[in-house]
N, C-alpha and C positions, 0 to 999 in steps of 0.2 A: 444373141441377146438373152436367150433363155439360160445359157450357161453362165453368163455374167450374173444374172439374178440369183441363181443357185449358189454361186461362189460367195455372193454378198450374204445370203442367208446362213451359209455354212460358217463364214468368218464371224458373223454376228453371234451365232450359237456358240462358237468356241470362246469368244471373248466373254460372253455371259456366263459360260461354264467356269472359266477361270476366276471371274469376279465372285461367283457363288462359292467356289471352293476356298478362295481367300477369306471370305467372310466367315464361313463355317470353321476353318482352321485357326481363326484368330481368337478362339475361345478355349478355355480349359475348365476342368472341374474345380469347384470352389474348395477351399480348405475345410469348410464346415460339412459339406456333402458333395462328394465327387461327382455325383450324377446331376448336379445343378451347375449350369455354365456361368463362368465369369470371364470377362474380356482378358486376353493375355496382356493388354496394355494397362490393366488395373494393377496397382502395386499394393501388396498386403501391408497395412500399417499397424494393425492390431488384431489379435486373435485371442479368444478366451474359450478354451475347450470345455471347461466346466459349464459356462453359460451358453455354449454352442452358438457362437456368432463370430463373424470376421468383418473387419472394416478394411476397405480398400480406398486408395486415393485414385480417382478416375475422373479426368477432365470432362467428359460428356455428361456426367451425373448432374442433375438439376432438381432442386426442390419444386420449382415452379412448373416444370414440364414433365416431371416423372422420368421413367426409364425411356431411353431412346427407342424409337419404333423398331429399328433393326435388331436391337437387343431382345425385345419382346418376341420377335419372330424366332430368334435362335433359341430362346427359352422354350417356346412351343415345339420347335423341331426336336429338342432334347426330351420331349415327352411330358413337360409340365403344363398343367392347365391353370389359367388364371381363375382364382376363386373370387376375389374382390379387390378393390382398391380403395384405400382410405388415406386421403392426403397424398403424401410423398411415398407411402408404403403400399406395395402390391403383394398380395398373397397368392402363392402358387401351390398346387397339390399334385402329387404323383404317388400312386399306390399307397395311400394313407398317410404319407409324409406331407407336412405343410411347411413351406419355406416362406419367410417374409424377405422382400428385397426393398430396401429403402434408399431412395435416391435424393441426396441433399447436395448442396453446392460443392461440386468436385469430390464428393465422397459417396461410396456405395457400401451399404451395410447388408450382409446376408446373415440370416438367423434361422435356426430350426425352431419352429413353433410347436410342432407335434410330430412325433415319430412312432 
């Protein structure tokens, strides 16, 4: 009975590890700042290098609910700290750089506010 319990824990741990790896690997660096994560499923629709922002088409983006919880966890894992949230825009800071991430209906906007 003890062996069966350990096998279940081991199997659960393996499944959890694969799920976590899949979640982490489903992000890439943004076109604006490569150290800021963007979902791989987000499609770049517009980029302005001079204005330092990129716009992505991304279905989970919502103006009402902001950034999805799992995305905020990934941003944190990449070393970014949430500074404040104002409406649909959340500001993140890392080593003096401030990025704004705005989540609107099926669109995600990433912009460098301060570098």
